[in-house]
C-alpha positions, 0 to 999 in steps of 0.5 A: 500500500502506498500513497502519492501525497504532495503537501504544500506548494503547487503541483509540478511535473516531476515524478520519482520512483523509490527503491521499492518501486513506488512512484511519488509526485508530481513535484516542482523541481525544488521539492524534487531535489530534496527527495532524490539522489543522482541515481533516482529514476525520474519521469515526466510527460515526454520522457521515460524513467531516467536517472536524475543525473542524466536528465538535462535540466537536473544534471547540473545539480549532480556534479560529476565526482572525480575519483583518484586512482589509489594503488596499494602495494603490499609488501611480501614478507618471508616468514622464517620458521622457528623451531619450537621447544619440545615439552615433556608429556608430563607438563602437557598433561598437567597443563591440559588438566588444569585448563579442562578443570577451569573450563568446566568450573566456569561452565557450571557457574554460568549454567547455574546462574542462567538457570537461576535468572530464568527461574526468577524472571518466570516467577516475576512474570507470573506474579505480575500476570496474576496482579494484572488479571482483573485490571486487564479484563476491565481495560479490554472491556472498556477498550472494546466499547471505545470508552476508557474512563478516567479511573482506568486511564489513571491505573494504566498510567501507574503501571511500570514499563514492564507491566505495560509491555506484558499488558500489550502482549496479553492483548495480542488478539485485540491488537490483531483484530484492530489491524484487521478492521483497519484494512477491512475499512480501507478496502471497503471505502469506509475508512475513518482515521479517527477510529484508529489513530492517536490525535497526534501521529508521528508518522503515517507512511510518508507523512510525518507529524500528522493528524487523523484529519490530514490522513482522511484528507489523503484518502478522500483525494484522487488516488492511483490505487483502487480495488485494494485487497489486504491479507494480514499474516497473523503468524508474522505479528510480533512485539519489537520494542517500547519507546517513549510509551509507544509499543511497536510491533511488526508484521507482513501483509500481502497487498494487491490493487489496480493502478490507474496510471499503469493500467495494471494490477499490482501485487506485493508483500509489505513488511509493516511496523505499527506503534500503539500508544497507551490507549491502543491507538496507532501512533506510528505506521511505517512500510519497512520494505516492499517485496515480491513486487509485480504488475500484471 
C-alpha cells in the first residue's frame, strides 16, 4: 500500500520512483531535489524513467565526482620458521588438566546462574500476570466499547514499563483484530482515521507529524490505487520494542490493487511496523520494505 501525497506548494511535473518501486509526485523541481539522489529514476510527460543525473535540466545539480586512482602495494614478507621447544608429556598433561578443570568450573557457574535468572524472571512474570488479571479484563472491556474512563486511564498510567509491555502482549488478539478492521475499512471505502489513530501521529507512511484529519484528507483525494485487497499474516505479528510509551510491533501483509496510471494490477508483500500508544491507538505506521513486487 502506498500513497502519492504532495503537501504544500503547487503541483509540478516531476515524478520519482523509490527503491521499492513506488512512484511519488508530481513535484516542482525544488521539492524534487530534496527527495532524490543522482541515481533516482525520474519521469515526466515526454520522457521515460531516467536517472536524475542524466536528465538535462537536473544534471547540473549532480556534479560529476572525480575519483583518484589509489594503488596499494603490499609488501611480501618471508616468514622464517622457528623451531619450537619440545615439552615433556608430563607438563602437557598437567597443563591440559588444569585448563579442562577451569573450563568446566566456569561452565557450571554460568549454567547455574542462567538457570537461576530464568527461574526468577518466570516467577516475576507470573506474579505480575496474576496482579494484572482483573485490571486487564476491565481495560479490554472498556477498550472494546471505545470508552476508557478516567479511573482506568489513571491505573494504566501507574503501571511500570514492564507491566505495560506484558499488558500489550496479553492483548495480542485485540491488537490483531484492530489491524484487521483497519484494512477491512480501507478496502471497503469506509475508512475513518479517527477510529484508529492517536490525535497526534508521528508518522503515517510518508507523512510525518500528522493528524487523523490530514490522513482522511489523503484518502478522500484522487488516488492511483483502487480495488485494494489486504491479507494480514497473523503468524508474522510480533512485539519489537517500547519507546517513549509507544509499543511497536511488526508484521507482513500481502497487498494487491489496480493502478490507474499503469493500467495494471499490482501485487506485493509489505513488511509493516505499527506503534500503539497507551490507549491502543496507532501512533506510528511505517512500510519497512516492499517485496515480491509485480504488475500484471
